[in-house]
N, C-alpha and C positions, 0 to 999 in steps of 0.2 A: 319719636326719636329712637333710632336703632342703637343698641349697645352691645358690648362684648359680654357674652354669657358664659362661654366655656373656653378654657385655656388649656391646651395640651402641648407638652414639650416632649420631643422625641430625640433621643440620642441614637444615632444610626451608625453602622460601620461593618467592616469585615476585615479579614486578613489578606484580601486581594489587592489592597492599595499599593501598587508597585512604584508608580512615578512620584507620588506626593505623600510621603508618610505623615506630614503635618495634618493632612485631612483624611487620615484613615478612619476618623470619626467625624461626623457632622451633626449639628444641632438644628433641628427643624421645629418651628413653632406653628401651631395650628390654632387659629382663633375662630370660634363659632359665634355668629351674631344672633341677636334676638329674632331676626327674620329667617334664620336657618342657613344663611350663606357662610362659607368658610373662606378664611384668608390665611395665606402661608407666609412665614418669614424665615430667616436663617441667621444664625450667629456663627462666627468663626471659632476654631478650636486651637490648633497649634500649641500643644502641650499645656492646655488650660481648659480642657473639656469640662471637667467637673466644677471648677470655679465659675465658668461662664454659665453652666446649667443652674447653679445655685443663684447666680445673679438674675437669671431669667425668672426664677421664682420670686425674688424680691420685687422686680419690676412688675410682675403680674399683679401684685397687690395694688399698684397705682392705676392699672388699666382695667381691672375687673369692674364690670358694669358701667364703664365709661362710654360716652359717645365717641366712636372711633373716627368720626369726621373731624373732631377737634384735635388734630395732630399736634399743632403748636402748644396748645393748652396742656395736653396730656404729657408731652415731653417736659414742659416747664415745671409741671407739678412734681415730677421726679427730681429734676435739676435743683429745685429749691431745697429739697430735703437731703440730697446726696452730697456729702461734703467733699468727696474725692473724685467725683465723676469726670472732671477735666483731665485727670491723669490715670484713670482706671479703665483699661481696655475691657476688663470683664463687664463693667457697667455699661460702657458705650456699646459693646457688642450686644448685650441683652436689650438695651433700648432700641438698637437698630432693628433687631428681629421683630419687635412689636410695631415699630414704625412701618416697616415694609409690609407686614401682615395687614396693618390698618389700610394701607393703600390698596392692597388686593381686595379687601372688603368694599372699600369705597368704589372702586372700579366696577365690581360686580353689581353693587346696588344701582349704579348709574348706567350700567350696560355699556361701559366704555373701557378701552385699554387705558392703562395708567398714563402712557405717553401723551394721549390726547388731552388729559387733564393737566399736563405740565407745559402746554404750549404747542403741542402737536409735533408732527414729524418734520424735522429739518433735514435729516440724513436718510436717504433711501437705502443705502447699503452700509452695513457695519463690518468693516474689515477686521478680521481676526488675526492675531499672531499666536503661533503654537508655543506652548510651554509644557513641560513634563514629558516631552517626547524623547529625551536623551538619557533615559535610565540605562545604567551600565556602560555608558560611553566614557571612555578614558583616552583613547588615541584619536588623532584627527580623523582617520578613516571611519571610526565608529560613529562620530558625529555626522559626517558627510553622508554615510550610507543611510542612516535613519532619516535625516532631513530630506534626502531625495525622494523617499517614499511619500512624505507629506507634500512635497512640491507637486507630485503627480495628482494629489487630491485637491490641489488649488491653493494651498497656503503659499503666501509670498513674504512671510515674515516669521522669524524664529528667535525666541529668547533662550539663552543658555548660559550656564555658569561653567567656564573653562578652567577654574582655578584649583581643582583637585582638593587636597587637604591643607592648602595654605590658609592660615588664619592669622590675622593681625599683621603679620609680615608676609612677604613672598620671597622665596629664594630665587637665585639666578636660574636654576633649573625649572622651578615652578613658572617663572615668567616666560621662559623660553617655550615651555609646553603650551601655555595659554596662547602665546603668539602663534604657534604652529597650528593650533586648533582653529583660531579665528581666521588665520590666513588660508587654511584649507577650505573653510566654509565659504569665504569670499571668492576664492579662485574657482572652486568647483560649482558653486551655485550661481555665480555671476553678479553683476551690479544691479540687476533688477529685483534682487531679493534683499529685504532689510534684515540686518543682524542687530539684535538687541542684547547687550551684555549685562548679565546679572552678577552683581557682586555680593548680594545678600548682606550688605552692611558689615562685611568681614574685616576690612582693612583700617589700620591707622592711617593718618593723613599722608605721611611720607611715602608709604608703600602704595597707597591708592593713586598718588600722582605718578609713580613709576608705571603702574598698570595702565593708567589712562593715556600717558604719553606713548607707551609702546603700542597701544591699540588704535590710536587716532588714525593711522594711515589706512585702516580698513573701513573707514567711514561708517561706524555704527549709527543707527538711528538714535540710540541713547545708551548711556551707561547708568545702571540702576543701583542706588544706594552704595556709592563707592567707598564711603567712610562709615565707621561705626555710628549708629544712629544718634548717640549722645554727643558726638563731636560736630555740632553744627558749625562751629567756627572753622573747622577743617575744610568745609565746602568753599569758603572764600579762597583759601590757598589752592585747592584743587582746580577751581575754575580759572585761576591765573595761568595755569600751565597746560590745561587740557582743553581741546577744542570740542570734543564730543559732548553733546547736550547731557545734562544731569537730570535723571528722573528719580522721583521718590514720592512717598506718601502713604504707603500701606501701614505705617506705624503712627501716623498723625490722626488725631481723634475728633477734630471739629474744624469748623471754618476759621476760627481764630488762629489755630496752628498753621493752617495753609496760608492765611493772610500774612502771617509773619514771615514764613519762608519765601513766599512770592515777592512781597514788597521789599525784602532785604536782598533780593537777587541771588538766593541760595539754590534755586531750582529752575530748570528750563521747561520741564514737562511734569505735570503733577499726576499722581497715581492714588487718588482716594480709594478706599475700600468701603463700599456702601454698607457692608455688614459690621464695620467697627467704628464708623464715623457718624453715627446717628441716623443713617438711612437715606431715603430718597429725597426728601425735601432739603436736607442739609447738603446732599450732593448737588442739587440744583444751585444752592447758594454758593457752594465752593466753586462750581463751574462758572458762575457769574463773576466772582472775585477774580478768578484766573483770566477770564475773558477781558476784564478791564485792564489787565496788564499784558494782553497778547500772549498768554500762556496756554498751550494745548493741554487737553485732558486725555489720559489713557488709564481708565480705571483698573485697579488691581482686582483680580478675580480668580482665586485659587482654591475655592472650597466646593460648593455644590450647586445644583441646578436652580434653586430658588435665588441664590445670589446672582447667578448669570441672568436669569429672567428680569430681576429687579434692575440690574445694571443696564441691560439692553434698553429698558424703558426710558432710562435717562439718556443713554447714548443717542437714541433717536432724536432727542430734542436739542442737543448742544451744537451750537455753531462752531465751537472750538474743540469738538471731538477729533481725536487723532487716530487711535487704533485700540482694539479691545483684546485683552488677554483671554486665552482659551486653553483649558486642560482637557476638554471633552474627548479628544482623540486618544487620550491616555487613561481615561477612567475605566474602572472595572464595570462589568455589566450591570450590577445592581444599581450603581449610581447613574448610569446612562438611562436606565429604564424607570427610575423613581418618579420622574415627572415627564410629561410630554408637552409640547407647545412651542418649542423653538428648534431650529436646525442650523447646521453649517453646510452651506453649499458653495463649492468653489472658493473656499477660504473666506466666506462672508456669513455672518449671522443673519437669520431671518426669524422674526417673532410671528406668532400665529395671528395676532390682531384681535384675539378674544378678550372679553372684559377682564379687568383686573390686571394681574401680571401677565396673563395670557397663557398660563400653564394649568395642566390637569394632573392630579396626583394619582399614582397607582396605589390604592389603599391597601391592597394585599401585600405589596412589597414594602410599604411603609411599616406595616406591623411585623413582617418577617425579618426586617433588617435591624430591629431593635437590639441594642447591646447596652451594657452598663460598665462604666469604668473609664480609665484614662487611656490615651494613645500609648501603644507599646514604645519602649525605648530600645533602639537598635545600636549597632556599632557606629553608624553614621549619625551626625546631628539630624534631628527631625526636619530641619528647614531646608535640607538639600534634596535634590532628586536622587532617588535610590541608586546606589552603586557607582556614584561619581566622586565620593570623598576619598580619593586614593592618591598615592604618590604618582 
């Protein structure tokens, strides 16, 4: 029986993170098994780097010396003792890292990519949409100019937040500016490009409806988190008046959360985050629940390369896969080079097909990129793309 012998937690980062300040730090987990194989996981940060890192240390006590093939059993042993795990993203993030790293070990032990252990490849191509590309974009021409550069690289879908510094409410001027940005993107890029509207959960219901109604005419693929995340009931009202499909899920922590939203008709496209909703196996279960309601899956993916690799392994297997978020084009060099094993060619992801998650670490860069502390706080909220929270 192979077991987990060594557990190493790496906090990594730099001051180079321009597009996504929420992931200026990332947390990487390295598990070493009794047979000498290594498996990698990742946990999200978003202004909670140190709390998540401490939770990883707590979870480590439950995984140390355990048989990493027993994923369900190991997760359940923690669930039994952890009183607040259903509401604690720090705990589910930590659990997710260990779960993902366990799959990486399992795949390496068996000589198989993880996706072959989850039912095999259903999708040959994983279409990516670009995010993080619009740093410092304020005017419509700013957005269009940057998007066109990525169109030349093969991207056919773009997510962006056109709402400036409007929060909770949106002014007449703010709504006009947002409409002008989305209108310019549609008219300049054409109807063959998908536009995905990011609201970041910033609006109360009344103002979310105003935004959704104003942007319907531009036929977005979806509008993401249109209302504050605690206002579940506001989604009922929103969907009465707005035709654009609603997408959400990065703040939901388990399959039960998703089952409630899907079965109650609150969401049209789900966006689980593999690094905060208990990992790969839970992602498969969430995907199956969604499939039973005819709901597509577009995983949230805004942190680092281990998250991307883990997510792609699930994407390959889902019959209800829609599209995959990608920040890679906007990453600083250290993050791009930290792991190898997947690429984006002509706007589509490709995995290496190597055992486990399919990625190989740059050990030197892993050590050189270590930091300690919380993400910096800037003028803008850390959840927006840099330079966009302006009048």
